[in-house]
C-alpha positions as CSV (number, residue, x, y, z in Angstrom):
1,M,-174.3,84.9,-128.3
2,H,-177.8,83.5,-127.7
3,F,-179.6,82.2,-124.7
4,K,-180.8,78.6,-124.8
5,S,-184.5,78.0,-124.1
6,K,-185.5,75.6,-121.5
7,P,-186.7,72.1,-122.6
8,A,-190.4,71.3,-122.2
9,V,-191.3,69.9,-118.8
10,I,-194.2,67.5,-118.3
11,E,-196.0,68.3,-115.1
12,L,-197.6,65.5,-113.1
13,Q,-200.5,66.3,-110.8
14,P,-199.7,65.0,-107.3
15,T,-202.3,62.9,-105.5
16,S,-203.8,63.9,-102.2
17,R,-201.7,61.2,-100.5
18,T,-198.5,62.7,-102.0
19,L,-199.4,66.2,-100.9
20,S,-200.0,65.0,-97.4
21,A,-196.6,63.3,-97.3
22,I,-194.9,66.4,-98.5
23,N,-196.6,68.7,-96.0
24,L,-195.8,66.3,-93.2
25,N,-192.2,66.1,-94.2
26,A,-192.0,69.9,-94.3
27,S,-193.6,70.3,-90.9
28,L,-191.2,67.8,-89.5
29,R,-188.3,69.7,-90.9
30,V,-189.5,73.0,-89.3
31,R,-190.2,71.3,-85.9
32,M,-186.7,69.7,-85.9
33,G,-185.0,73.0,-86.6
34,H,-184.3,72.3,-90.3
35,P,-186.2,74.7,-92.5
36,A,-187.5,73.6,-95.9
37,L,-185.1,74.2,-98.8
38,H,-185.9,77.3,-100.7
39,P,-185.5,77.3,-104.5
40,Q,-183.3,80.3,-104.4
41,Q,-180.6,78.4,-102.4
42,D,-179.5,76.2,-105.4
43,H,-177.0,78.7,-106.8
44,D,-174.2,76.5,-105.4
45,L,-175.4,73.6,-107.6
46,F,-173.6,75.0,-110.6
47,G,-171.1,77.4,-109.2
48,L,-172.9,80.7,-109.7
49,L,-171.4,83.3,-107.3
50,Y,-173.6,86.2,-108.2
51,A,-175.5,87.7,-111.2
52,F,-176.7,91.2,-112.0
53,A,-179.2,92.5,-114.5
54,F,-178.6,96.0,-116.0
55,R,-180.5,98.5,-118.0
56,P,-178.8,101.5,-119.6
57,G,-178.6,104.4,-117.2
58,Q,-179.9,102.4,-114.3
59,P,-178.2,100.8,-111.3
60,G,-177.6,97.0,-111.6
61,R,-180.1,94.7,-109.9
62,E,-178.8,91.5,-108.3
63,I,-180.7,88.4,-109.2
64,D,-180.7,84.9,-107.8
65,S,-180.4,81.7,-109.6
66,V,-184.1,81.2,-110.0
67,Q,-184.6,84.6,-111.6
68,L,-181.5,84.0,-113.8
69,L,-182.8,80.7,-115.1
70,R,-186.2,82.4,-115.8
71,K,-184.4,85.2,-117.8
72,L,-182.3,82.7,-119.7
73,G,-185.4,80.8,-120.7
74,E,-187.3,83.9,-121.9
75,P,-186.5,85.9,-125.0
76,P,-183.9,88.6,-124.0
77,E,-185.2,92.1,-123.6
78,P,-183.6,94.5,-126.1
79,D,-182.3,97.1,-123.6
80,E,-181.2,94.7,-120.9
81,F,-177.8,92.9,-120.3
82,L,-176.6,90.5,-117.7
83,W,-173.4,89.8,-115.8
84,L,-172.8,86.3,-114.5
85,H,-169.8,85.5,-112.4
86,L,-169.1,81.8,-111.8
87,N,-166.6,79.6,-109.8
88,L,-164.8,77.3,-112.1
89,A,-163.7,75.2,-109.1
90,H,-167.2,73.9,-109.0
91,A,-167.4,70.5,-110.9
92,A,-170.7,71.4,-112.6
93,C,-169.8,74.9,-113.7
94,E,-168.6,74.2,-117.2
95,R,-171.4,71.7,-117.8
96,W,-174.0,74.3,-116.8
97,L,-172.4,76.9,-119.1
98,R,-172.6,74.5,-122.1
99,A,-176.2,73.6,-121.3
100,H,-177.7,77.0,-120.7
101,L,-175.6,79.5,-122.7
102,T,-174.5,79.5,-126.3
103,L,-170.9,80.5,-125.8
104,P,-168.2,80.2,-128.5
105,E,-166.1,77.0,-128.4
106,A,-163.0,79.2,-128.2
107,F,-164.1,80.3,-124.7
108,F,-164.1,76.7,-123.4
109,E,-160.7,76.0,-125.1
110,T,-159.1,79.0,-123.3
111,L,-160.3,77.4,-120.0
112,R,-158.1,74.4,-120.7
113,E,-155.2,75.8,-122.6
114,G,-151.8,76.3,-121.0
115,S,-151.2,79.9,-122.1
116,R,-152.2,82.4,-119.5
117,S,-151.1,85.6,-121.2
118,T,-153.5,88.6,-120.7
119,R,-155.4,89.3,-123.9
120,I,-158.7,90.5,-125.4
121,E,-159.7,89.0,-128.8
122,H,-162.6,88.6,-131.2
123,A,-164.1,85.1,-131.6
124,D,-167.4,84.2,-133.2
125,S,-169.1,87.6,-132.8
126,A,-168.1,87.7,-129.1
127,L,-165.2,89.2,-127.1
128,L,-162.9,86.8,-125.2
129,A,-160.8,88.1,-122.4
130,V,-158.1,86.3,-120.4
131,V,-157.2,88.5,-117.5
132,N,-154.5,87.7,-115.0
133,D,-155.1,89.4,-111.7
134,V,-153.9,89.5,-108.1
135,V,-155.6,87.1,-105.8
136,F,-157.9,88.7,-103.2
137,N,-156.6,88.2,-99.7
138,F,-158.9,89.9,-97.3
139,G,-157.9,93.5,-98.1
140,L,-154.2,92.8,-98.3
141,V,-152.2,93.2,-101.6
142,S,-150.9,89.8,-102.5
143,S,-148.4,88.9,-105.2
144,D,-150.1,85.6,-106.1
145,I,-151.6,85.6,-109.6
146,S,-154.8,83.9,-110.8
147,T,-156.7,84.0,-114.1
148,L,-160.1,85.4,-114.9
149,W,-161.8,84.2,-118.1
150,A,-164.5,86.4,-119.6
151,C,-166.9,86.3,-122.6
152,A,-168.8,89.4,-123.6
153,S,-171.6,89.9,-126.1
154,S,-174.1,92.7,-126.6
155,Q,-176.4,91.4,-123.8
156,L,-174.3,89.2,-121.7
157,L,-171.0,89.2,-119.8
158,V,-169.8,85.9,-118.4
159,S,-166.8,85.8,-116.1
160,A,-165.3,82.8,-114.4
161,R,-162.4,82.2,-112.1
162,L,-160.8,79.6,-109.9
163,Q,-159.8,81.9,-107.0
164,P,-161.2,85.2,-105.7
165,L,-159.7,88.2,-107.5
166,H,-159.1,91.9,-106.5
167,S,-160.5,93.5,-109.7
168,V,-163.7,91.4,-109.7
169,D,-164.3,92.3,-106.1
170,K,-163.9,96.0,-106.8
171,L,-166.2,95.7,-109.8
172,R,-168.9,94.0,-107.7
173,S,-168.5,96.7,-105.0
174,S,-169.0,99.4,-107.7
175,V,-172.2,97.7,-109.0
176,K,-173.6,97.3,-105.4
177,R,-172.9,101.0,-104.8
178,G,-175.2,101.9,-107.6
179,E,-172.8,102.8,-110.4
180,R,-174.5,102.8,-113.8
181,F,-173.3,100.9,-116.8
182,H,-174.6,101.3,-120.4
183,S,-173.3,98.1,-121.9
184,S,-171.5,94.8,-121.1
185,I,-168.3,96.2,-122.7
186,E,-168.4,99.0,-120.2
187,L,-168.4,96.4,-117.4
188,L,-165.3,94.7,-119.0
189,V,-163.6,98.1,-119.4
190,H,-164.3,98.8,-115.7
191,L,-162.8,95.5,-114.8
192,L,-159.6,96.4,-116.7
193,R,-159.4,99.7,-115.0
194,D,-159.9,98.1,-111.6
195,Q,-157.0,95.7,-112.4
196,G,-154.9,98.7,-113.3
197,D,-155.8,100.3,-110.0
198,V,-154.7,97.2,-108.1
199,L,-151.4,97.1,-110.1
200,T,-150.8,100.8,-109.4
201,Q,-151.2,100.1,-105.7
202,I,-148.6,97.3,-105.9
203,V,-146.2,99.6,-107.8
204,R,-146.8,102.4,-105.3
205,E,-146.0,100.2,-102.3
206,T,-143.0,98.6,-104.0
207,T,-141.7,102.1,-104.8
208,T,-141.9,103.1,-101.2
209,S,-139.8,100.0,-100.2
210,V,-137.3,100.8,-102.9
211,D,-137.0,104.4,-101.7
212,R,-136.3,103.1,-98.2
213,I,-133.6,100.8,-99.5
214,E,-132.1,103.5,-101.6
215,D,-131.9,105.8,-98.5
216,Q,-130.2,103.0,-96.6
217,L,-127.8,102.5,-99.5
218,L,-126.8,106.2,-99.5
219,S,-126.2,106.1,-95.7
220,Q,-123.9,103.0,-96.2
221,R,-126.3,100.7,-94.3
222,L,-126.7,97.7,-96.6
223,S,-127.9,95.0,-94.1
224,D,-130.0,92.4,-96.0
225,N,-131.3,94.7,-98.7
226,R,-130.0,92.5,-101.5
227,A,-132.4,89.6,-100.7
228,E,-135.4,92.1,-100.4
229,L,-134.6,93.7,-103.7
230,S,-134.2,90.3,-105.4
231,S,-137.6,89.3,-104.1
232,M,-139.3,92.5,-105.3
233,R,-137.7,92.2,-108.7
234,R,-138.9,88.6,-109.1
235,V,-142.4,89.7,-108.3
236,L,-142.4,92.6,-110.6
237,V,-141.0,90.6,-113.5
238,R,-143.7,87.9,-112.9
239,L,-146.4,90.6,-112.8
240,Q,-145.1,92.2,-116.0
241,R,-145.1,88.9,-117.8
242,L,-148.6,87.8,-116.8
243,L,-150.5,91.1,-116.7
244,A,-149.2,92.8,-119.8
245,L,-151.8,92.8,-122.7
246,E,-150.9,91.0,-125.9
247,P,-150.5,93.9,-128.4
248,G,-151.2,91.7,-131.4
249,A,-154.6,90.4,-130.2
250,L,-155.6,93.9,-129.1
251,L,-154.6,95.4,-132.5
252,R,-156.6,92.8,-134.3
253,L,-159.6,93.5,-132.1
254,L,-159.4,97.3,-132.7
255,N,-159.0,96.9,-136.4
256,R,-161.8,94.3,-136.8
257,P,-164.3,94.7,-134.0
258,P,-167.6,92.8,-133.7
259,D,-170.6,94.4,-135.5
260,W,-172.5,95.0,-132.2
261,L,-169.6,96.9,-130.6
262,Q,-170.5,100.6,-130.6
263,E,-168.0,103.4,-131.2
264,Q,-168.3,104.6,-127.6
265,D,-167.4,101.2,-126.4
266,M,-164.4,101.1,-128.7
267,R,-163.1,104.4,-127.3
268,Q,-163.5,103.3,-123.8
269,L,-161.8,100.0,-124.5
270,R,-158.9,101.8,-126.2
271,A,-158.6,104.3,-123.4
272,A,-158.6,101.5,-120.8
273,T,-155.9,99.6,-122.6
274,E,-153.7,102.7,-122.9
275,E,-154.0,103.4,-119.2
276,F,-153.1,99.8,-118.4
277,T,-150.1,100.0,-120.7
278,L,-148.9,103.1,-118.8
279,V,-149.1,101.2,-115.6
280,I,-147.1,98.3,-117.1
281,S,-144.5,100.9,-118.2
282,D,-144.2,102.2,-114.7
283,L,-143.8,98.7,-113.5
284,T,-141.0,98.1,-116.0
285,A,-139.3,101.3,-115.0
286,L,-139.5,100.3,-111.4
287,G,-137.9,96.9,-112.2
288,E,-135.0,98.7,-114.0
289,R,-134.5,101.0,-111.0
290,I,-134.3,97.9,-108.7
291,K,-131.8,96.4,-111.1
292,L,-129.6,99.5,-110.9
293,L,-129.8,99.4,-107.1
294,Q,-128.8,95.8,-107.1
295,E,-125.8,96.6,-109.3
296,E,-124.8,99.5,-107.0
297,I,-125.1,97.3,-103.9
298,A,-123.0,94.6,-105.6
299,A,-120.4,97.1,-106.5
300,K,-120.2,98.4,-102.9
301,L,-119.9,94.9,-101.6
302,N,-117.2,94.1,-104.1
303,E,-115.3,97.2,-103.0
304,Q,-115.5,96.3,-99.4
305,T,-114.3,92.8,-100.2
306,N,-111.4,94.2,-102.2
307,R,-110.4,96.5,-99.3
308,T,-110.5,93.6,-96.8
309,L,-108.4,91.4,-99.1
310,F,-105.9,94.2,-99.7
311,T,-105.5,94.8,-95.9
312,L,-104.9,91.1,-95.3
313,T,-102.3,91.1,-98.1
314,V,-100.5,94.1,-96.6
315,V,-100.4,92.5,-93.2
316,T,-99.0,89.3,-94.7
317,V,-96.3,91.2,-96.6
318,L,-95.3,93.3,-93.6
319,A,-94.9,90.1,-91.5
320,L,-93.0,88.3,-94.2
321,P,-89.4,89.7,-93.4
322,I,-89.7,88.8,-89.8
323,N,-90.8,85.3,-90.5
324,I,-88.0,84.8,-93.1
325,I,-85.3,86.1,-90.7
326,A,-86.7,84.1,-87.8
327,G,-86.6,81.0,-89.9
328,F,-83.0,81.5,-91.0
329,F,-81.6,82.4,-87.7
330,G,-83.5,79.8,-85.8
331,M,-81.7,76.9,-87.6
332,N,-79.1,75.0,-85.4
333,V,-76.3,75.1,-87.9
334,G,-72.9,76.7,-87.9
335,G,-71.9,79.9,-89.6
336,V,-74.9,81.9,-88.6
337,P,-74.0,85.5,-89.3
338,L,-73.8,88.0,-86.5
339,S,-74.0,85.2,-83.9
340,D,-70.7,86.4,-82.3
341,D,-71.4,90.2,-82.8
342,P,-72.6,91.9,-79.6
343,H,-74.7,94.3,-81.7
344,G,-76.1,91.6,-84.1
345,F,-79.6,91.6,-82.7
346,W,-80.0,95.4,-83.2
347,V,-78.6,95.2,-86.7
348,L,-81.3,92.7,-87.6
349,V,-84.0,94.8,-85.9
350,A,-82.9,97.8,-88.0
351,L,-83.0,95.8,-91.2
352,V,-86.4,94.4,-90.5
353,A,-87.8,97.8,-89.4
354,T,-86.4,99.5,-92.5
355,F,-87.9,97.0,-94.8
356,T,-91.2,97.1,-93.0
357,V,-91.4,100.9,-93.2
358,L,-90.6,100.9,-96.9
359,V,-93.2,98.2,-97.7
360,G,-95.8,99.9,-95.4
361,R,-95.4,103.3,-97.2
362,W,-95.8,101.5,-100.6
363,A,-98.9,99.6,-99.4
364,F,-100.7,102.7,-98.0
365,R,-100.0,104.6,-101.1
366,K,-101.6,101.8,-103.1
367,R,-104.5,101.7,-100.7
368,R,-105.5,105.3,-101.5
369,E,-105.9,104.3,-105.1
370,Y,-108.7,101.8,-104.3
């Protein structure tokens, strides 16, 4: 990856009348409460959010857009590397990247492709990273996912996003606290570890909610836990699908790394990916635990439904003899048995009671089997 030099600029000497007009315009702006525009305020013209310059073993130094353009126009210093973070929602961002940086065409293709799977791969002597991360929401842990695109070389790390992300914000806070970085790959590794920390926090908070639901399940208080479990499981499955690293791309990178990638950077990258894989494994295990809880709740609800239906069936069976006899003896026809017997009513009561007792004993014995 190489920096593009600035094109030659033809300077025109302003006349005294032009200088007077400029000075008058500036003085009018100051008097009217509108200060003159400073050249360092043009970072929004191409979507630059912030930029840092690093030297090995020294804290990162934040630079503005004017200093950045000056560094890009000069030959790069051998022991210095830059980190640029840009906002892709800005209309001029991609055009500025093409004009001032020599990035591989594969990087711009990943910005427009439909696949958002998390991966790190080798392309044209540079590292391309597509990282899905949780959207930053003012200190709250959100389940919304957005994508970060990154391109790393020996002296430059370019990251771009559409929405603010948790891991990038944590990396910037670490840089501003004075944490030292020795290479651009170490910045990328730190970014992956920050993403793993955010995901670990999500897993930890979800585990707490699952523990609470499991305690309620053991105490036979189901309430509306099924809907909550379904929501958590959907979120975890989505996080697992979008945040898990592609093993094929990572294996190709580790087997055929770029020439400028040092052995120390390779070890750090391998360690970071292994830690991230463990977090994804914890997330998968938590999803399986939620699935088992859902099955247990469904089984308990089915058991309750079966008990209720059985009770209704027993009541219906017990009332059946009374309804049948009442229907027969309620017909206005001749030859009704026991109609002239003075003890006919008590005979029918005894028959109905005997049949009801027998059916009741059978029903309650069957109920104990459920």
